[in-house]
VODRENGU-955742 format. One record per residue (C-alpha): x, y, z. Coordinates in steps of 0.05 Angstrom, whole numbers, padded with zeros to 5 digits, always signed. Each point is the difference from the previous one (the first is absolute). Last residue first. Example, Ala and Ser with C-alpha at 12.3 -4.5 7.8 and 13.67 -1.06 7.14 Angstrom:
BEGIN
+00273-00021+00143-00027-00069+00013
END
This chain:
BEGIN
-00466+00250+00548-00005+00004+00076+00024-00071+00014+00067+00009-00035+00014+00067+00032-00016-00025+00070+00042-00064-00007+00040+00022+00060+00073+00003-00017+00003-00001-00075+00048+00058-00013+00057-00044-00025+00018-00060-00042-00072-00020-00011+00018-00046-00057+00059-00041-00024-00009-00014-00074+00011-00072-00022+00017-00026-00069-00027-00060-00037+00033-00044-00052+00016-00053+00051+00076-00009-00003+00020+00058-00046+00030+00044+00054+00016+00071-00020-00045+00035+00049-00017-00041+00063-00053-00053-00003+00048-00058+00004-00055-00035+00038+00047-00018+00057+00042+00063-00009-00058+00047+00011-00023-00039+00062+00071-00002+00026+00010+00075-00011-00065+00018+00035+00017-00041+00061+00071+00026+00005-00024+00072-00005-00057-00008+00050+00046-00035+00050+00053+00054-00007-00050+00058+00000-00034-00023+00065-00074+00019+00001-00013-00064-00039-00025-00035-00061-00054+00045-00027-00067-00021-00029-00032-00014+00069+00017+00072+00019-00052+00027-00049-00044+00040+00048+00058+00023+00043-00023+00003+00073+00061-00038+00025+00041+00060-00022+00065+00006-00040-00004-00064-00040+00052+00007-00055-00025+00006-00071+00022-00054-00048-00066-00028-00024+00019-00058-00044-00032+00007-00049-00035+00027-00061+00016-00060-00044+00014+00019-00072-00007-00043-00062-00056-00046+00023-00020-00054-00049-00032-00044+00053+00050-00057-00007+00059+00048-00001-00024+00036+00062-00013-00067+00033+00072-00022-00014+00028+00065+00029-00045-00006+00061+00025-00071+00012+00073+00021-00004-00012+00061+00044-00032-00044+00053+00061-00046-00004+00047+00059+00012-00043+00023+00058+00007-00069+00031+00075+00002-00009+00000+00068+00034-00027-00033+00063-00002+00055+00053-00070-00028+00016-00024+00071+00016+00012+00018-00073-00052-00052-00021-00050+00029+00049+00007+00073-00021-00002-00023-00072-00070-00028+00009-00005-00076-00005-00004-00024-00072-00063-00006-00042+00014-00044-00060-00038+00019-00063-00068-00012-00031-00020+00053-00051-00039+00058+00029-00072+00019+00006-00052+00031-00045+00042+00055-00033-00020-00027-00070+00075-00002-00016+00014-00043+00062+00041+00035+00054+00070-00026+00013+00019-00004+00074+00070-00031+00001+00012-00014+00074+00006+00034+00067+00024+00069-00020-00019-00010-00072-00037+00051-00040-00004-00011-00074+00028+00028-00064-00009-00021-00073+00043+00040-00047-00032+00007-00068+00047-00015-00058+00041+00053-00036+00025-00020-00069-00023+00064-00035-00059-00035-00034-00013-00034+00066-00012+00065+00036-00027-00028+00066-00031+00043+00053+00021-00016+00071-00032-00052+00044-00033-00009+00068-00063+00041+00003-00008+00009-00074+00038+00030-00058+00042+00039+00049+00035+00067+00000+00072+00019-00012+00003-00038-00066-00057+00044-00024+00044+00061+00008+00052-00029-00046-00055-00016-00051-00027+00071+00003+00071+00029-00009+00008-00044-00062+00042-00062+00004+00051-00016-00055+00059+00032+00038-00014-00042+00061-00002-00063-00042+00067+00019-00032+00032+00009+00068-00031-00064+00029+00027-00046-00054-00031-00066+00022
END
């Protein structure tokens, strides 16, 4: 894929369309330009891919919450979880997994704390790295054909903004 030539061939309107979505969980495809749709899904506890008719989700493994898996101090377990999530992404046609949540827990009242690994930066960092490495979801790795995008890096302390929208 020649990205520079593709960028040059896109109109301003087409470039803007790439910044928005086609539906709830995918980008717009420009197949004539060689740009496929990117299928995304949420995944703090498993690969949650919504069905196209928006009536339910495809079956997937539901893992214990990241706060629980980090509490095990078992980075080998996190690596295995990453491997399974990478395979499930590939099986469900997911291109980008919106996980893991990499914010640090700063208050026990945080509305999304279950998605984060720890209040300790060392434990959280090691946990996130092992899960990324297990599924080879980090940029540049061809293992599963899916990438991962760490989410909620900062400013998500209480869940108030998320629940008020």
